VOGU-3710 file (C-alpha; in Angstrom, 3 decimals, decimal comma):
1> mishstgkpa> -62,349/212,718/-87,382  -61,369/209,694/-87,043  -59,575/208,190/-83,619  -56,453/205,908/-84,060  -55,696/203,932/-81,295  -52,527/203,534/-79,501  -52,515/200,814/-77,457  -50,596/197,274/-79,253  -52,907/195,239/-81,627  -55,616/193,320/-79,986
11> epdldapqdt> -54,337/189,163/-80,875  -57,252/187,725/-82,076  -57,956/184,873/-80,116  -59,309/181,602/-81,525  -61,159/180,620/-78,738  -63,714/183,334/-79,466  -65,702/182,458/-82,425  -66,047/184,236/-84,974  -69,418/182,954/-86,307  -72,353/183,506/-84,422
21> apaggpgara> -74,523/180,669/-83,829  -77,639/180,036/-81,074  -76,060/179,042/-78,056  -76,555/175,199/-77,843  -77,233/174,900/-81,511  -75,748/172,937/-83,584  -73,602/176,052/-85,295  -72,293/176,218/-81,648  -71,058/172,772/-81,772  -69,755/173,442/-85,070
31> irartgprpr> -68,102/175,979/-83,785  -66,553/174,262/-80,627  -65,512/171,042/-83,271  -63,330/173,904/-85,327  -61,691/176,225/-82,696  -61,708/173,091/-80,300  -61,619/173,413/-76,214  -61,350/176,214/-74,268  -58,440/176,027/-71,886  -56,616/178,757/-70,176
41> prsarpivll> -54,313/180,207/-72,235  -51,589/181,155/-69,990  -51,356/176,693/-68,782  -52,603/175,368/-72,132  -49,540/176,815/-73,881  -46,896/176,271/-72,325  -48,064/172,277/-70,987  -47,885/171,933/-74,669  -44,265/173,672/-75,217  -44,048/170,617/-72,073
51> aafvcaacgl> -45,337/168,473/-74,366  -43,284/168,826/-77,459  -40,369/168,947/-75,587  -41,488/165,753/-73,871  -41,988/164,029/-77,291  -38,654/165,039/-78,996  -36,462/163,508/-75,809  -38,050/160,797/-76,757  -38,210/160,763/-80,691  -34,314/161,150/-80,084
61> vyelelvalg> -34,128/158,045/-77,784  -35,700/155,630/-80,529  -33,146/157,489/-82,578  -30,557/155,836/-80,805  -31,482/153,087/-79,483  -31,496/151,782/-83,255  -28,697/153,564/-83,683  -26,601/151,481/-80,879  -28,634/148,448/-81,876  -27,384/148,708/-85,707
71> gyllgdsvaq> -24,131/148,949/-84,375  -24,086/146,126/-81,487  -26,537/143,266/-83,866  -24,825/143,672/-87,598  -20,652/145,646/-87,153  -19,511/148,569/-89,304  -21,510/151,022/-86,630  -20,410/153,840/-89,407  -22,333/152,241/-91,883  -26,042/151,469/-89,345
81> tsvvlsvmvf> -25,864/155,264/-88,350  -25,533/156,515/-91,832  -28,773/154,293/-92,415  -30,912/155,212/-89,580  -29,864/158,686/-89,469  -30,519/159,579/-93,376  -33,560/157,305/-93,269  -35,005/159,122/-90,135  -34,935/162,012/-91,985  -36,293/161,374/-94,660
91> amgigsilak> -39,243/159,849/-93,334  -39,795/162,670/-91,195  -39,855/165,013/-94,132  -42,648/162,377/-95,509  -44,289/162,874/-92,350  -44,381/166,295/-92,273  -46,544/166,733/-95,673  -48,635/163,437/-94,470  -49,488/165,640/-91,547  -50,944/168,459/-93,647
101> rltyrpatsf> -54,303/165,942/-94,278  -54,503/165,932/-90,690  -54,634/169,538/-89,236  -58,266/169,543/-89,536  -58,687/167,507/-86,631  -54,742/168,094/-85,250  -55,492/167,047/-81,304  -57,215/163,639/-82,177  -54,674/163,546/-85,162  -51,559/163,947/-82,503
111> alvecalalv> -52,610/162,119/-80,335  -53,250/158,662/-82,258  -49,818/159,529/-84,186  -48,411/159,555/-79,967  -49,902/156,120/-79,302  -48,723/154,717/-82,520  -45,323/156,542/-81,811  -44,974/154,822/-78,377  -46,244/151,511/-79,624  -43,869/151,267/-82,889
121> gglsvlalys> -40,749/153,217/-80,623  -41,052/151,146/-77,785  -41,508/147,217/-79,174  -38,669/148,456/-81,520  -35,511/146,893/-79,570  -37,418/144,014/-78,975  -38,767/143,711/-82,526  -35,001/143,590/-83,986  -33,534/141,409/-82,080  -35,818/138,714/-81,651
131> cwawldryra> -35,043/139,045/-85,793  -31,427/138,733/-85,726  -31,925/135,972/-82,814  -34,532/133,677/-85,313  -34,781/134,920/-88,808  -31,572/135,037/-91,366  -29,584/137,435/-88,782  -28,150/139,959/-91,904  -30,217/140,654/-93,834  -33,917/139,859/-91,847
141> ttaglvgttl> -32,415/142,651/-89,590  -31,406/144,900/-91,975  -34,586/145,326/-92,562  -36,307/145,021/-89,771  -33,956/148,295/-88,991  -35,003/150,305/-92,367  -38,726/149,519/-91,698  -38,733/150,724/-87,811  -36,672/153,098/-88,939  -39,355/154,747/-91,498
151> aigvligaei> -42,023/154,208/-89,770  -40,362/156,049/-86,758  -39,411/159,210/-88,569  -43,142/159,327/-90,169  -44,773/159,505/-86,920  -41,962/162,160/-85,286  -42,323/164,263/-88,823  -46,091/164,596/-88,347  -45,515/165,599/-84,667  -44,657/169,462/-85,565
161> pllmtliqri> -46,608/170,805/-87,834  -49,995/168,981/-85,470  -48,156/171,010/-82,481  -48,175/174,158/-84,596  -51,142/173,910/-85,671  -52,772/173,172/-81,467  -50,320/176,229/-80,585  -52,645/178,007/-82,974  -55,736/177,150/-81,800  -54,321/178,117/-78,597
171> rreeagraaa> -53,777/181,821/-79,288  -53,832/183,170/-82,704  -50,458/184,843/-83,110  -46,887/185,656/-85,683  -46,004/182,440/-87,479  -42,487/182,859/-86,819  -42,758/183,506/-82,986  -44,913/180,306/-82,365  -42,171/178,514/-84,460  -39,327/180,041/-82,380
181> dlfaadyvga> -41,056/178,325/-79,797  -42,216/174,786/-80,608  -38,547/174,860/-82,052  -36,903/175,530/-79,505  -38,826/173,445/-76,662  -37,883/170,522/-79,626  -34,795/171,402/-79,721  -33,802/171,700/-76,082  -36,285/168,204/-75,238  -33,497/166,433/-77,791
191> lvggltfpfl> -30,634/167,532/-75,553  -32,537/166,265/-72,794  -32,882/162,915/-74,727  -29,914/162,737/-76,691  -27,767/162,559/-72,488  -30,714/160,365/-71,062  -30,501/157,778/-73,484  -26,114/156,849/-72,375  -26,576/158,105/-69,117  -29,542/156,745/-67,626
201> llpafgqatg> -31,829/154,815/-69,558  -29,008/152,206/-70,804  -27,320/151,768/-67,875  -30,392/151,540/-65,950  -32,740/149,532/-67,977  -30,640/148,143/-70,608  -31,706/148,918/-74,088  -35,540/146,831/-74,254  -36,789/147,861/-70,813  -35,323/151,309/-71,948
211> alvtgavnav> -37,276/151,708/-74,890  -40,611/150,286/-73,520  -40,156/153,233/-70,623  -39,701/155,384/-73,424  -42,403/154,677/-74,967  -44,672/154,803/-71,886  -43,391/158,307/-71,187  -44,293/159,549/-75,359  -47,925/157,930/-75,006  -48,911/159,780/-71,986
221> agaavvlwlf> -46,698/162,943/-72,421  -47,919/163,274/-75,793  -51,389/161,741/-76,022  -53,123/161,892/-72,790  -52,081/165,564/-71,921  -52,951/166,503/-75,232  -56,596/164,198/-75,327  -57,256/166,432/-72,217  -56,499/170,131/-72,831  -58,009/169,747/-76,094
231> rdepsrrtrv> -60,888/167,414/-74,960  -63,724/169,571/-76,745  -62,546/168,674/-80,606  -63,234/165,182/-80,568  -67,019/163,739/-79,946  -67,453/162,150/-76,928  -67,355/158,432/-78,643  -64,098/159,475/-79,897  -62,602/160,364/-76,591  -63,578/156,881/-75,595
241> llwtgcglvl> -61,967/155,036/-77,978  -59,101/157,195/-77,657  -58,395/156,935/-73,918  -59,303/153,353/-74,389  -56,649/152,776/-76,755  -54,155/155,069/-75,204  -54,452/152,478/-72,230  -54,059/149,366/-74,166  -50,837/150,881/-75,957  -49,611/151,245/-71,941
251> avlaaaaact> -50,631/147,937/-71,206  -49,169/146,090/-74,518  -45,909/148,033/-73,040  -45,987/146,540/-69,370  -46,702/143,448/-70,980  -44,221/143,316/-73,085  -42,164/144,737/-70,357  -43,292/141,893/-68,028  -41,830/139,300/-70,814  -38,555/141,233/-71,755
261> gaieraarqa> -36,754/138,873/-69,594  -37,983/135,957/-71,222  -38,021/137,251/-74,730  -34,052/137,898/-74,527  -33,754/134,150/-73,133  -35,179/132,437/-75,142  -33,677/134,623/-78,052  -30,462/133,851/-76,389  -31,075/130,422/-76,574  -31,486/130,387/-80,208
271> lygaqvrlat> -28,465/131,533/-80,854  -26,286/130,020/-78,355  -27,797/127,341/-77,553  -29,632/126,209/-74,233  -26,778/126,713/-71,966  -26,805/130,145/-71,697  -25,640/131,124/-68,396  -24,537/134,937/-67,987  -25,655/137,542/-70,603  -25,478/141,247/-70,147
281> qsryqeivlt> -25,429/144,267/-71,538  -22,347/146,453/-70,965  -21,893/150,406/-71,691  -20,034/149,250/-74,571  -21,752/145,592/-75,721  -23,671/142,626/-75,049  -21,434/140,036/-72,954  -23,001/136,111/-73,134  -21,403/133,010/-71,585  -22,222/129,938/-72,276
291> gqlrpsgerv> -21,247/126,355/-71,279  -18,550/125,742/-68,246  -15,322/125,090/-67,592  -14,070/121,323/-66,973  -15,472/120,286/-63,736  -11,774/120,819/-61,829  -10,643/123,725/-64,383  -7,783/121,384/-65,487  -5,842/121,860/-68,423  -6,575/118,962/-70,208
301> peqrpapags> -3,401/118,435/-73,075  -3,892/118,522/-76,420  -4,613/114,857/-77,309  -6,582/113,812/-74,162  -10,790/113,859/-74,886  -12,169/116,058/-72,218  -14,365/114,382/-69,126  -17,930/113,113/-69,503  -20,139/115,991/-68,885  -17,924/118,261/-69,329
311> tplelfldgr> -19,414/121,905/-71,329  -16,380/124,502/-72,757  -16,426/127,621/-71,777  -17,796/130,236/-74,790  -18,059/134,130/-74,640  -19,343/136,059/-77,518  -19,546/140,352/-77,311  -22,148/141,501/-79,494  -22,363/138,215/-80,824  -19,202/137,444/-81,930
321> pvvcgpeeyr> -17,196/134,723/-80,827  -14,197/135,276/-78,684  -14,158/132,030/-77,196  -14,757/129,324/-78,346  -14,817/125,437/-77,698  -11,411/124,063/-75,491  -9,315/124,804/-78,103  -9,242/128,255/-76,954  -5,577/128,296/-75,716  -4,128/127,897/-79,431
331> dhealvhpal> -5,259/131,462/-80,514  -3,212/133,146/-77,390  -0,243/131,005/-77,533  0,090/131,716/-81,202  -0,200/135,722/-80,240  2,065/135,729/-76,779  4,789/133,400/-76,852  6,262/134,448/-80,263  6,340/138,158/-78,943  7,926/137,023/-75,669
341> gagpnarvll> 10,540/134,794/-77,837  13,972/136,863/-78,577  14,336/140,310/-77,336  13,432/141,838/-73,513  10,212/141,189/-72,487  10,005/142,072/-68,153  7,251/145,079/-68,656  5,009/143,915/-70,854  1,837/145,723/-71,979  -1,387/143,894/-72,522
351> lggdglalre> -4,758/145,073/-74,586  -7,811/143,378/-73,751  -9,059/142,252/-70,850  -10,980/138,718/-70,814  -7,936/137,205/-69,205  -6,275/135,140/-71,393  -4,105/135,819/-72,905  -2,612/137,506/-70,092  -2,966/133,885/-68,329  -0,029/132,855/-71,381
361> vlrhpsvrsv> 2,099/136,252/-70,452  2,112/135,177/-67,286  3,000/131,469/-67,855  6,567/133,491/-69,071  9,216/133,620/-65,646  11,062/136,506/-67,310  7,835/138,611/-66,342  7,873/141,017/-64,043  5,305/143,463/-64,881  2,228/143,635/-66,881
371> lvverdpvlt> -0,566/146,569/-67,306  -3,434/145,298/-68,273  -5,909/147,711/-70,456  -9,671/146,900/-71,058  -12,341/149,793/-72,006  -15,382/147,364/-70,370  -15,322/147,446/-66,526  -18,067/144,544/-66,435  -15,764/141,971/-69,000  -12,691/142,271/-66,377
381> elarhdpals> -15,288/141,483/-63,546  -16,245/138,513/-65,143  -12,870/138,149/-65,904  -11,597/138,224/-62,423  -14,970/137,375/-60,848  -16,687/134,348/-62,959  -16,018/130,983/-61,552  -15,671/129,221/-64,964  -14,195/132,285/-66,640  -11,380/132,454/-64,095
391> alnehalddp> -10,993/129,337/-63,845  -9,863/129,215/-67,694  -7,115/132,105/-67,299  -5,787/130,757/-64,100  -6,745/133,950/-62,128  -4,411/136,019/-64,079  -5,586/138,739/-63,342  -5,140/138,715/-59,275  -1,471/138,185/-60,137  0,480/140,573/-58,122
401> rvrlvnaepl> 2,616/141,431/-61,021  -0,813/142,417/-62,468  -2,279/146,382/-62,898  -5,560/146,919/-64,823  -6,923/149,722/-66,282  -9,775/150,125/-67,657  -9,459/152,667/-69,985  -10,022/153,444/-73,883  -7,082/152,272/-75,074  -6,619/154,332/-77,744
411> nwlrggpepf> -6,883/157,523/-75,384  -4,496/155,855/-73,230  -2,291/155,231/-75,284  -1,544/159,190/-75,740  -0,435/158,967/-72,226  2,294/158,887/-69,625  5,584/158,093/-70,825  5,862/154,933/-69,334  7,679/152,420/-71,760  7,098/148,591/-72,443
421> dvivsdlaeq> 9,081/145,622/-73,352  7,046/143,724/-75,700  2,939/145,285/-76,552  0,513/142,713/-77,424  -2,951/143,836/-78,904  -5,947/141,303/-78,284  -8,824/144,048/-79,846  -9,230/142,640/-82,998  -13,277/141,648/-81,857  -13,867/144,654/-79,929
431> gpdgryssle> -12,693/147,277/-82,923  -15,319/145,940/-85,417  -14,845/149,767/-86,620  -11,069/149,122/-87,109  -9,718/151,743/-84,619  -7,445/149,197/-83,201  -5,476/148,186/-85,962  -5,875/151,932/-87,561  -2,072/153,335/-88,303  -3,182/156,405/-85,187
441> ffglalrrla> -3,196/153,213/-83,213  0,208/151,537/-84,128  1,795/155,128/-84,204  0,378/155,809/-80,615  1,746/152,117/-79,477  5,211/152,958/-81,160  5,787/155,505/-78,837  5,097/153,438/-75,568  7,282/150,734/-77,243  10,879/150,388/-75,313
451> pggriavrtg> 14,456/150,137/-77,651  14,365/146,105/-78,871  10,544/146,048/-78,128  8,215/143,752/-79,930  4,635/144,163/-80,792  2,055/141,309/-81,908  -1,175/142,215/-83,116  -4,814/139,657/-83,745  -6,131/140,588/-86,756  -9,406/139,876/-87,723
461> greadlwsae> -10,506/136,487/-89,842  -10,389/137,739/-93,392  -6,659/138,080/-95,236  -7,717/141,572/-96,296  -8,084/142,710/-92,468  -4,132/140,941/-92,093  -2,566/143,202/-94,829  -3,891/146,348/-93,637  -3,250/145,754/-90,264  0,346/145,022/-90,987
471> aalraaglat> -0,232/147,980/-94,695  -1,046/150,213/-91,035  2,513/149,205/-88,560  4,492/149,055/-91,476  3,672/152,814/-92,374  3,704/153,636/-88,711  7,705/152,369/-88,972  7,748/149,232/-88,102  9,314/146,017/-89,406  6,572/142,965/-89,470
481> vpyrgggapg> 6,520/139,307/-89,747  2,959/138,375/-90,261  2,037/134,462/-89,144  -0,815/131,969/-88,123  -0,790/129,788/-84,932  -0,180/126,337/-84,934  -3,400/123,081/-84,774  -6,956/123,774/-85,899  -7,145/126,871/-87,285  -9,552/129,463/-85,476
491> ggsdggcrgg> -8,440/128,493/-81,703  -12,265/126,605/-82,104  -12,911/122,983/-81,505  -13,307/121,004/-83,880  -16,658/121,739/-84,012  -16,679/125,456/-83,522  -19,178/126,972/-81,644  -22,784/125,631/-81,051  -24,905/126,153/-83,824  -21,565/126,203/-86,045
501> rrpppaafvl> -20,431/129,502/-85,530  -16,886/129,164/-85,164  -14,925/131,884/-84,689  -12,503/132,838/-88,529  -9,400/131,641/-88,390  -7,464/134,190/-86,588  -3,942/135,875/-87,963  -0,566/137,729/-86,407  1,473/140,152/-87,078  4,786/140,502/-84,617
511> agrtepvltl> 6,707/144,165/-85,705  9,307/145,980/-84,289  11,383/148,475/-85,111  13,635/146,277/-86,391  12,278/142,758/-87,968  11,721/140,694/-85,398  12,934/136,824/-85,047  9,798/134,301/-84,996  10,578/131,679/-82,940  10,117/130,765/-79,057
521> aadgpaprsl> 11,653/131,280/-75,691  14,565/128,656/-75,381  13,312/129,287/-71,642  10,493/130,018/-71,454  7,512/127,240/-70,976  6,822/124,910/-74,169  3,711/125,877/-76,077  0,946/122,821/-76,860  0,437/124,218/-79,990  3,451/125,925/-80,978
531> ttaglraaad> 6,601/124,876/-82,456  9,530/127,492/-83,764  9,580/125,471/-87,091  5,447/125,208/-87,361  5,796/129,325/-87,168  8,291/129,853/-89,597  6,641/127,573/-92,218  3,373/129,350/-91,708  4,779/132,406/-91,847  6,810/130,950/-94,875
541> alaarrparg> 2,840/130,433/-96,471  1,499/133,570/-95,537  4,372/135,993/-97,595  3,406/133,586/-100,358  0,026/134,823/-100,600  1,076/137,859/-99,740  -1,079/140,710/-102,596  1,031/142,318/-105,257  -0,947/145,369/-104,373  -2,452/144,686/-101,155
551> pgphhllg> -4,881/147,451/-99,526  -3,614/150,241/-97,681  -3,475/150,731/-93,610  -6,671/151,860/-92,182  -7,033/155,464/-90,892  -9,655/156,366/-88,575  -10,590/159,524/-90,795  -10,355/157,101/-94,114
//
């Protein structure tokens, strides 16, 4: 009679060799090389899953670093996000296929993959920033972004097959159950990495140092832990080489972290000249101030040359020149004074917070209150406390008529019902994705406009941006008058910013429920660069160039 076991079948254990060979002989060494180390299953399996969790978190941090850096350096965040994500997923597939050749020595291969990933991912931000600063700013950075994404994706894609092999080395079980545990650790790690990047790494370390810290964690959790658990797989010589390589990776990352400040300073000097005096990375953008205000902070008439030894202040947001040279007042006068020229102007809403447009608003004695909405508190702090920038904006944010709100302008406009006589949007340089010239943005602004009120908008440097913004204003139900300011185009000095990086010539649109009158206030201050006749002539010249079939309005979902 055949007796059948009624208990659960015993799971085969790869730690128990299936071949027989004399103890200590070459056959035994071959068996150990095939079956790997003999860790305690109860402790080894959770440790490998923890390594998978940490490696997944680091991988997603690298991905988010590349997405953010691509948007910062190259603009067009939608395109950069699409490029990084699509190339990353494609490369992960390649990495998974290539990993099939590495599974016969999974611990050694995994250690090498994690060391390479820590090195490439950790140095990626500094390398791309250097490409942007010293090489062709668009082509070289785009090529570097794609190449770095491809390399990181291949290495991340090789992780799962190797980790699966390591888990099966510990205890053989059904593939579906092993895959479920491994992917659970991977996905939860990705969640933690995705939340750690914006709320911990970026605020605490910035992008460059944050990537280096992530690389160090990756090297320790990925390579060192696996090498310790599976130390019987490689030969003694190979094991020494792997530990040495892991140590060298950590040393390189530590040296790069020590040199990060010097590299960033040298890159900024190459970009902005030798007089970079403040550079900071906020949650939203990189902010760079160069130069100084004129020695006394005085307002110099247009015809008088700058005093000897003075250096004009220049402000860059994500590398884009916003304040450029001593004639910045031209654009800010053109944005503000026509909007306050005819009609009520007691209550003003100003979207954008460097204080320079606010300075022009406060020069009108009829203005009783100004609400400033700016998303980036770092920029408003600089506008209020930086000696040169606050002197240039004449300490406008400290005026008792001013209230400041740090909020996303598009979301803030959906708030309370407070109406405004004039709404001024100085957000052209802060919205490269077009959100601040969209139909939805202007539709929300119209809801906050009092009867007889006007909206003044600064558009981008291209005429296509001007006509698209005008189309969106008209689609929202407003009558429009496009125009340009007076004097030198673009608000820059004759030489432009350092390195010839003059901002593109600015254009503006004045809008209202009825067609607004393009004029200057009779009882207001006399602008230095504007006249009513000059404004109307500029408007007529633009109207003559309006395309018969211009671009349509921009939509947030368009």
